[in-house]
Structures are given as C-alpha cells and as structure tokens.
N, C-alpha and C positions, 0 to 999 in steps of 0.2 A: 530245917527252916519252915515256918509256918506259911501254907500256901492258900491265898484267897481269890477267888474269882469274883469281880465285881461286874454285876450286870444292872441293866436299866431296873428290871422287874424279875424278881425270882421266877416267875414262870417261864423267862426267857431261856432258861438251862434245863435242857431235857436229858442231860447227862447223869451217870451214877458212877463217880471216879472216888475211891476211898481216899480219905486224908486230905480232899480239897473243900474249904469251906465257901459256900455261897453268900455274898453280902450284896445287898441293893445299892446302888450309886449314892440313894439319899441317906442312907444309914452311914456309908463309908466317909461321906462328905462332911455329915452333922453331929453324928454320935460320938462323943468324947471317948468311948471306948477305943475306938480306931486310932485316934489322936496319939495315944501313949505306947502303940505297939512297937516293939523292937524285933529286929531278926524274921522279916515278914516279906514274902514276894506277893506282889498284887498283879493279876491278870487282868487288864481292863478290857472288858467284852461290852462296853457301853453299845447302846444304839446308833450314837454318832459323836463325831470328835471335833466338831467346827471349833472355831476359835471362840473362848469363853463360855462354851457349853458344858453342861454337867460332866460329859464323858472327857473333854478337855480338862476340866478341873480335878478329876480322878488321878490323871497321871501328874498332874503338875504339883498337886498337895502330896501326891504319893513321894515325890522326889524331895519336896522339902522337908516330908516328917523323917526320911532316911529310909522309906522302903524302897526296894529293887522293884521296879514297876515295868512291865512290857503290855503295850509299846510306851515307850517314853517321850516325853514332849518334843525331843528332836526328831524322831521318827515321824510323830504326827505332823509336824512342819514339813519334814523333807517330802512327805507324799502327797502335800499340796501342789509341789511343783514338778511338772512332768520333766522340766529342762533337768532338774536335779536327779529325777529317777533314772533319766537316760543316761546320764553322765555317770552315775555309781553303777550303772549295769552292763557300760561299755567291755568290762572283762567277762561278761557272761556271753558275749557275742557268737563266738565258735558253738558253745553249748546250745544256745536258742536256735541257730540254723540248724543243728543236727537234730534236735529234738521236735522242731516243727516241719521238718523236711516233707513229710506226707501229706500233710494236710493241703486240701485242694481249694479251700476259701482265703479270701485276703483278710479276714479277721478272725482271731482266736481267743477266746477266753479261757483262763487257767484259775481254778479255785483251789485255794491254800489252805487246808484245813491242819492246823498244828504243824506246820513244815512239809504237809504230805498232800498228794492227790489222789482220786478215787482211781485214776489210771496209772499203773506203775511205771510206767514208760515216762512219765512227767515228774517222778518223785525227785531225782537228781535236780533238775531245774527248779523244781519246788523248794527244794531245801537250799539252794543258792540264792534264791529271792529272799526267802524267809532270812538268810543270813545277813542280806543287807537291810531289809525292813523287818525287823524283829518284832511280830505281832502275830498271835494264834490264829487269826483269820484275816485271810488276805485275797484280794482278785486282781489277777495282771490281765491287761488288755493288750494284745498283739496287733500289729498292722503290718501287711506285707506291701512292701513298695520295693521292688527289685530284691529285697531279701527282708527277713523278719526283723521289726523293731518293737521293743518293750516301750508301748505307748504310754501306759498309767499303771500303777498300782494303788489300790484303794483298800481301807480297811472296811470290813464288813461286820454286821452284828449277825447273831444267832438266828433274828427274825429273817434275815435274807437267804438263809439255807434251805435247799428244797427237803421236804419231809423225807424223800427216798434216801438221802445222802446220811441220814443220821446213823442208821447201822455202822457204816465205815468210820464216821465221825467218833462214834464211841470208842473204836479199838485205836483211832490216832490218839484221841485225849489220853486215853489209859497209857499209852507208850510215851506220851509226851511229859504227862505230870509224874509219872512213876519209873524214871529211868534209873536203871540198875546202876549201882555203885560198884568201884573196884574192889572193894573191902569192906566189910560190915561184920568182923567176926566178933567184935564186942559192942554192946548195945551201950550207946551214949547219947546225949542230946547234943545235937549239932547245932551251933549257932550261924554258921556259915558254911558257904560251899567253896571248897578248893580244886583247881583243876591243875594237875601237873602235867606239863607238856613233854611227852618223851617219843623216843623213835626206836621201837623195838629191834629195828634193821641197822641200826648204827652200829659200826665196829668198834669205835672208841667213845663211847658216850660220856657226859660229864659224871655220870653217879651210875654205879652197876646196881644190879636187881637187890642186893642186900641193905644198900644204901637208899634207895627208893623206898623199899618197906620201911625203914626206920624214919624216911620224912613222912610217908603215911602215918605212921603210928604217932609221930611228933603232931602232926597236925590234927590228929583226933584228941590229944591231949589238949591242944590249945583251942579246942571246940568246932574243928572244921569236920566237914563230911567231905572227904576225899575221893577223886576220880583221878585216875591215870588216863589221860587223853592223847590222840595222835594228831597230826594234820588235818585228818579228815572229820574232826568235831569242830572246825573252825564254826560253823555254823550255828553252835552251841554254845559258843564263849559267853556270850552276855547272859546266859544264865547262871555264873559263877559271880562270887564276890572277890576272888583272889585267883591270879595266874602264877606258877611258879615254873620257869622254863629249865628242863634238865635236858635238853638236846643242844647240840653245837650252834651256835648263832652265826647269823651273817645277816648283812644288810639286804642284799638282793635274794632274799629266801623267805620261806613261811613263817619262820620264828619271829623275825621283824615284823611281819603283818600281825601277827598274834600279839606282841606286845605293844604296837601302835595302836591297834584295836582296842585292847585293853584299856590303855590310857586314855582313849577317845571315851569310853563306856563308863570311867569312873571306876575301874575295877583295878584293885591294887596289884602290883606287877612286880616280880624279880624274874628276869633282867628288865628293866626299863629300856623303852626303845632309844632314849637318848645314849645310856650306856653302850648300849649295842653298837650303834653308830659312831660312837667315837672309839670304843676299844677295836672295835672290826677293823679297823683302817691304819696300818702302821704308819701311813705318811701323817695323819692327823697325831697319832701318839708321839712321832719324832718332833714335831713342830711345838705339841704342848709342853712336851718335856724340856727342850731346849728353851723356851720360853720362860720357863720356871726356874731355870737354872738347876735342873735336877741332873747330876750326872749321870751319864750313859756311855756306852761305848761310842769311838768316833764314829758320827753318822752321817751319811750323804743322803740326801734325795736325788735319786739318779733319773735322768731323762735323756732325751736323743742327744742334746746339745752339750751333755757335760759327760757323757760315757766314757768317750776317749781318755779324758785325764782323771779317770775313777782310781787307778791304780796309784797314780802319784798323792793324791789326796789320802789314802788309807794306807796303801801298802797289803801286799800279800800275808797270810792268806785274808780273802775278804768273805764276809757272809751276807748273801743275797735272800732278800724275803719279798714275797708278793705280799701287795698291801693287805691282802685280806687272808693272810695264812693263819693256821691255827694248828695247835697240837704237833708243832715242828714239821707239818707238812707245808709244801711250798717254800721252804727254807733249803738253801744249799750253800755250801762252802767250796768256793774256787781258789785255785793254789798258783794260776799263771795266766799270762794275757791271752792264752788262746781258748782256755776253759771261761776266763770270765767274758769274751767275745759272744762266745756260743750262748752261754747261760742269759746274758743280757738281751741278746737278740730274740731269745726265746721268751723271756718274761715282758719285754717291751711289746711284744704282738698283742700281750692280754691287757695291758696295763699303760697308760702313759706315763705313769711315775712308779719307781721300784726304790725299796729300801736298801741300802748297803751300809754294814756296819765292820768296824774291826774285828778281829777275831780275838776274843780273850779265853785262853785255854784254862778251864777249872775243871775239877773232878766233879763238882756238884752245883746245883743251882738252888738258892733257897727259893721257897715260894710262901709269901704270907699272904693268908685269906684275910679280907677287910670286909666288915659290913658296917654301914653307919660311922665309917670313918675309925673304926676300932678294930683291932686284929682279933680274930677268933680262932685261927690255928696256924701252925708254922710247921714247914717240913722242909727237909734237903732232900733232893732227888737228884740221885747219881746217875752218872752218863752210862749209857747200854754199853757192855763190854766191846772193846776195840772199836768204839765209834765216838764222835765228838758231841752228840746229842744224847737227851734222855731217851728219846724213843729211836729205834733203828728200824726204820719202815721197809728197807731191804729184806729184814727177815721176819719171819713171823713170831708174834708175840715176845719180841725183842725189846725189852726196856731196862733200865737201871734199877737198882734198889733204892730205898728211901729211910728216913729216918723222922720220927713226929717228937716234935719238942714241945715242953710245956713253954708257954709264953714268957716266963720269967727266966727261961735258960738262953733266949735269944738276945744276941747282943742288941743294946739299946739303938744303935745306928742303924741296924738293918729295920726294926719296927718303926722307928721316926721315918725314915726315907720311904718305906712301904705306905705309910699312912699318907706322907705329904703327896707323893706321886700320885695315888689313888683319887686322893681329895680333887685331882684335877678333872676325874671323869665323873663325879658325882658322889651320891651316899648310898650307893646300892651295894651288890654283893660282887666283888672283886678278888683275883688271884695277882698279886705282884711277885714277878720274877726278878731276883737280883742276882748280883755276880760279886764275890770279895776277889780282887786282883791286885796285887802290889800294893796290900795294905788300904786300898779304897773300895768303897762299895758302890757298883753301877746298877740301876734299874734297866733292865733287858725288856720288858714289857709290861703291859698291864691286861690282864684278861678279865672280860665280863663271864659270867658262867662259869667259874672256875671247877676243876674237877673236885668232888667229895665222894671218894669210894669208902665202903665199910672196910676198917681195919686198916686204913691209911690216914687219910686227913682226920678221922674221928678218934685215931688210936689214943690219944690223950684225953681229949674233951668227952669222948664218948657220946651217949645220947644228948647231952647238954647242947652240942654242936647242932644239931637237928631242930630241938627246941629253941634255940637262940635265932634261928632263921625263921622259924614259925612264928615266933613271937613278933619280929619284925613285920610279917604280913597281917598278922592279927591287929597290930597297932595302926597300920596303913590302912586298914578298913576302918577302925574306930574314928580316926581322923577325919572320915569324909561323912560321919552320921552328925547331922546337926544336932545342938542340944534342943530339948524339948521345953 
C-alpha cells in the first residue's frame, strides 16, 4: 500500500524513510492527482488540526476519498475533549501508576513519537496511548492528585519537536513505516493489509499451522499483504484494512475487543463482534433457535428456581453446557440426580443461567461451514473412542475421525437447516453442528470462528476454500471505498 506523509511544508520533514512520499497539505487538498488515488495510506502531520483548518480537511477529505488516514477525524475530535480522553484511558490506570511512580513532580509530559518515547521505560505506556489515539506524534499531559491522572493528549507537529530528539525519531519512524511482514517469499503488489489474529500458545486453535499458511497464501492471491499478529499487536490494529480472527473467540476476551475495534475503525473483520456475541452464548442460541422454530434437542435454560425440576423436564441422561463453552469444553453429561445436583451447583456458581439438553446418542455430528449464508464445506466428525463427544479432553490428543464431503453429497435437509440456523446469527463465517436421530435433523449449536484445519475441512475444496474466505474480506473492504 502506498504511504504518503502530508506536512504543512516539505521543509517540516527532516527524516529519510525509504518508500514514504512527502506531500504538502496544499498539494493533497488541491492537486487532482491525489483525488483519484487508490490503496493509499495517509499520515497527516500538519501543523494544526483545529476544526476547518487545512490539517483538519486533510483527514476529512482522505476519509471521503477512501484513503486510510492517521489520525482520522474521529481521533482529532476525541482529543479536543479531556473528558473523552480520561474516559478512554481508564483501563490504563494501573499502568500509569506503575510507570510514573518514581516521578517526584506533580506534572509530567510524555512525548510519543510513532508510538514510542525517548526513554524506554515509557514505551509500553506510549504504545497504549497510541493505541487509543492513533496519531504519529502525540503529547500526553499527566497531573498528580493523590494519584496520576492523564489530563490531556494533544496532536503535535514536527515543528514542535526539539532538534535533539530527531536522531531517535529517525529510528522510531523507520520502524513505524517499515514494519516487517510475517511472510514475503514471493514478490507481489499488495493492495491492502490483512492481519490474521492467532495465539501460538493455544492448544486447540481454530486453524493449524498448515491452514494458516494456506490463508496467508490465499490472502496474497487476493492482493493482501498479510501479517500474523497476536494480542500484543492491538495497538497496531488500525494500520490494517482487514482482520481475520483465527483464535478461539469469547466475549469477555481480547478477541472480542479486536473485533469491536475493527468494526469501529471501519476495518473489514471476520468474525464480526455481533457474531461473537451471539454465537458465544448458548443461552442466546437456545432462545434464537426456539423462536425461529428450528429443531433442537429438548432444551431448558436452567436457573436456581427451576433446577429442582430439570430431571422431570428432560429425563436422564442430561447434557449440561456453560453458556460460553467451546470445543466441547465446559460441557458435561450427567446420569442421575446426585451428579446433576453436583454439576449444577458448580456451573451456577459462575453463571446465573446454564443450558441443559436431552442427550441424543449418535456416532457422528455434521458440521456445515457457512459463509455469506452459503455452505462452503461439509464434514462428519465421529465421536472419540469410548466417549460421547468428538473430543475427549480427559485423554491427550484424543478425538474422533472425520469425513469430508462435496456439498452435492450432503442431504439437502442438512444444508437447508444449517443455512436457516446460521442466518439468525448474521452473514459471517459459521460452523453449524447438527445431529441426525430418529429420522430427524437437529441443530446442536452454531459456532463463529469454526475450525478450518489443513487436510480436514479443506480436503474436498482444497485451496478454493481459503480463496473463498479471503475474497469475502476483499469484497468487504471494497464496499467501504466510496466511488470517485
């Protein structure tokens, strides 16, 4: 993606950064050459940003032209309100107290250059503030009133930087503009930047390393420059055009924060935060499926008032699920009243509501992958040996076998029900689990962020499965680019 730094006067820029173009504010605002640019990122380093100033209009027109701009107009407006600044920085309170604890004065100024400070001790705090207010050059003012408080954050220009700071700023800028990519084995012209969020420490991630490599290569085919990122890269999220989450999601979790921030920043994202919110909670799923008259095993939402009659309502054995369970974890089967009472007492300590379902014994579950309300893969997952679930978490690496099917080999009733059920969640990427029992088909659950592992879900579709998902992200970006 083309990188352009916009400054009030070219003489303001004292740095030498390969691959970065320097353009004056006047040229960017008035030269038709910059009206029609595509796939460009603008770094607005104007001398001022007040309302209706030239610097303000650089960010405003950049957004109108479909250019990615830092800072954007929302950031410029937020920084005008100290109330908003303090509200957004509440989560940084512990870090602020820790990093400023040795300062004896009652005021402190932190200069943040491309997300860093000249003193390494303050780099973590600088990065966090940059993550909240994404602008290359910032100045944060702190005051001490029983404890340290972030009083204000302001945008600064190159003209306001002391001359002695520029040797450091040169290094910071080089790192900022020339971030290393995860993979770049083949030269290509990237139109957009894609971040794939992963957790290298996760025991059962949604995609294995081979599948992640396939996603990277598919992204490159679709014109993306691809980075594999982790939760530590949250502060850099706004530098991307698209986010693809390949880490197990949850609402009270950084994956949801990534998705929510991406949505707010206008970044194309799978999974979207609404899908995470809906699919991650089994209580919501139970209500939504029942309201839509979608067949499920007999289901009861359990609370302290009805737990005593649960056995009468369903009958043993009963499957109990934590509202936010995933990958069969947080799911248990009970066979009698004693086990039921013990399990419910444990589950209701953590959540006011629990899901209970009748047990439908089957040798396999169907999993239908859905994207944009269309099926993209179909698998049968067989139960682990001598176990009633696909995963047997009591044994290391114990899971059942699988079969992958061409979509035209899957019964129409399975596909139709999967599409209908997933449509209740949205139009994102889902995995719908279904059972066939007694001649009927039942939806068990709907997963956002479904497993896609090399040699399993892609066994029939091959690389086209990865291309399909990357194409969706590409289209989502293109929808946000206004016509010229």
